[in-house]
C-alpha positions as CSV (number, residue, x, y, z in Angstrom):
1,M,7.8,-54.9,-15.7
2,Y,9.6,-51.6,-15.9
3,A,9.4,-48.2,-14.3
4,V,10.4,-44.7,-15.2
5,I,12.0,-42.9,-12.2
6,Q,13.1,-39.3,-11.7
7,T,16.2,-38.2,-10.0
8,G,18.8,-35.5,-10.5
9,G,16.6,-33.6,-13.0
10,K,16.6,-36.6,-15.3
11,Q,14.3,-39.6,-15.9
12,Y,15.6,-43.2,-16.2
13,R,13.8,-46.3,-17.5
14,V,14.7,-49.2,-15.0
15,Q,14.0,-52.9,-14.5
16,N,14.8,-55.3,-11.7
17,D,18.5,-56.1,-11.1
18,E,19.6,-53.3,-13.4
19,V,22.7,-51.3,-12.5
20,I,22.6,-47.6,-13.6
21,F,24.7,-44.5,-13.1
22,I,22.8,-41.4,-11.8
23,E,23.6,-38.0,-10.6
24,K,25.4,-38.0,-7.2
25,L,23.2,-38.8,-4.2
26,D,23.9,-38.1,-0.5
27,A,24.2,-41.8,0.3
28,E,27.0,-44.1,1.2
29,A,27.8,-47.5,-0.4
30,N,25.3,-50.3,0.6
31,D,22.6,-47.8,1.6
32,T,19.1,-48.3,0.4
33,V,17.3,-45.5,-1.5
34,T,13.8,-45.2,-2.8
35,F,12.6,-43.3,-5.9
36,D,9.2,-42.1,-6.9
37,V,7.7,-43.6,-10.1
38,V,6.7,-41.3,-13.0
39,A,5.4,-44.1,-15.2
40,L,4.9,-47.8,-14.8
41,G,4.9,-50.3,-17.6
42,S,3.7,-53.9,-17.6
43,E,2.0,-56.4,-19.9
44,D,-1.4,-54.7,-19.1
45,G,-0.2,-51.4,-20.5
46,I,1.4,-48.2,-19.2
47,K,0.3,-46.2,-16.1
48,V,1.4,-42.6,-16.1
49,G,1.3,-40.5,-12.9
50,T,0.4,-36.9,-12.4
51,P,3.3,-36.3,-11.5
52,F,3.9,-39.6,-9.8
53,V,2.1,-42.9,-9.8
54,E,0.2,-43.4,-6.5
55,G,1.5,-46.2,-4.3
56,A,4.4,-47.1,-6.6
57,K,8.0,-46.9,-5.6
58,V,11.4,-48.3,-6.7
59,T,13.9,-49.5,-4.2
60,A,17.6,-49.5,-5.0
61,E,20.9,-50.2,-3.3
62,V,23.9,-47.9,-3.7
63,V,26.8,-49.8,-5.2
64,K,29.4,-46.9,-5.1
65,N,30.0,-43.2,-5.5
66,G,32.7,-42.0,-7.9
67,K,33.7,-39.6,-10.6
68,G,33.4,-40.0,-14.3
69,K,36.2,-39.7,-16.9
70,K,37.9,-36.3,-17.1
71,I,36.9,-34.0,-19.9
72,R,39.0,-31.1,-21.1
73,V,37.4,-27.7,-21.7
74,A,39.3,-25.0,-23.4
75,T,38.4,-21.3,-23.7
76,Y,40.1,-18.9,-26.2
77,K,39.8,-15.3,-27.0
78,P,41.3,-14.3,-30.4
79,K,43.8,-11.4,-30.6
80,K,44.0,-11.1,-26.8
81,G,46.5,-13.9,-26.1
82,E,44.0,-15.4,-23.6
83,K,43.8,-19.2,-23.5
84,R,42.7,-21.5,-20.6
85,V,42.3,-25.2,-20.3
86,M,40.2,-26.7,-17.5
87,G,39.3,-30.2,-16.6
88,H,36.0,-31.6,-15.2
89,R,35.0,-34.9,-13.6
90,Q,31.3,-35.3,-13.0
91,P,30.4,-37.1,-9.8
92,Y,28.0,-40.0,-10.0
93,T,26.3,-42.7,-7.9
94,Q,26.0,-46.2,-9.2
95,V,22.9,-48.0,-8.0
96,K,21.4,-51.5,-8.4
97,I,17.6,-51.7,-8.7
98,T,16.3,-54.3,-6.2
99,S,12.6,-54.0,-6.5
100,I,9.7,-52.3,-8.3
101,E,6.5,-52.1,-6.3
102,A,3.3,-51.1,-8.0
């Protein structure tokens, strides 16, 4: 059984005991979070919600919050002598899926 959840403007296909990286949530480590289910897949077929599947939810435990690897972004304007290099580290939340309820 798998589920498609929506969080942070993105959709993720998840299964039980899977660890995923999602956009940063306002939750501390070892907290429990629930997600609404967009689609639910099983051996019987796929159930798609409008926009969410009624009575279905995914429960997950927050493993940790952190920042991704640094990326370097450079801007440049020709003939003006203008150059700038910036760095960016995207914050994330690592969660472990504990249960999928249909």
